[in-house]
C-alpha positions in Angstrom: 130.2 191.2 22.4 127.2 190.2 24.5 125.4 188.8 21.5 128.4 186.7 20.6 128.6 185.2 24.1 124.9 184.4 24.0 125.1 182.8 20.6 128.1 180.8 21.6 126.5 179.6 24.8 123.3 178.7 23.0 125.2 176.8 20.4 127.6 175.0 22.8 125.4 174.3 25.8 123.3 171.5 24.3 126.5 169.7 23.3 128.0 170.0 26.8 124.7 168.8 28.4 124.6 165.8 25.9 128.2 164.9 26.9 127.3 165.0 30.6 124.2 162.9 30.2 125.7 160.3 27.9 126.8 158.0 30.7 123.4 157.8 32.3 121.8 157.3 29.0 124.0 154.4 28.1 123.2 152.7 31.5 119.5 153.2 30.7 119.9 151.9 27.1 121.8 148.8 28.3 118.9 147.8 30.5 116.4 148.0 27.7 118.6 146.6 24.9 116.8 143.2 24.9 113.5 144.8 24.1 114.7 146.7 21.0 113.9 144.0 18.4 110.4 143.7 19.8 109.9 147.5 19.7 111.3 147.6 16.1 108.9 144.9 14.9 105.9 146.7 16.6 106.9 150.0 15.0 107.2 148.3 11.6 103.8 146.7 11.9 102.3 150.1 12.9 104.0 151.7 10.0 102.6 149.2 7.6 99.1 149.5 9.1 99.1 153.3 8.8 100.5 153.0 5.2 97.6 150.7 4.3 95.1 153.1 5.9 96.6 156.0 4.0 96.5 154.1 0.7 92.9 153.2 1.2 92.0 156.7 2.4 90.9 155.5 5.8 93.1 157.8 7.9 90.0 158.9 9.9 90.2 155.5 11.7 93.5 156.6 13.2 91.9 159.8 14.4 89.2 157.8 16.1 91.8 156.0 18.2 93.0 159.3 19.4 89.4 160.3 20.2 89.0 157.1 22.2 92.1 157.8 24.2 91.0 161.4 24.9 87.6 160.2 26.0 89.1 157.6 28.3 91.4 160.2 29.9 88.4 162.5 30.4 86.4 159.7 31.9 89.2 158.7 34.3 89.5 162.4 35.3 85.8 162.6 36.0 85.8 159.4 38.1 88.9 160.7 40.0 87.3 164.1 40.6 84.1 162.4 42.0 86.0 160.1 44.3 
């Protein structure tokens, strides 16, 4: 009986939380609705760029961008630690 209650709660709880949070999400979404076309275009361009890199077997360039971001974060942390 306890397992059935735990299973039912685990299955139903996410749906209940989603229903409770729907109103605040819609308010948030309404505020950012004008930016959606811009975000869609940027995501499309990024998808095409990554597709071209994959086609030409240059995916390592994408990894380099991540390495640059990691090194910037590490540099900022070092500067903050010193200050």
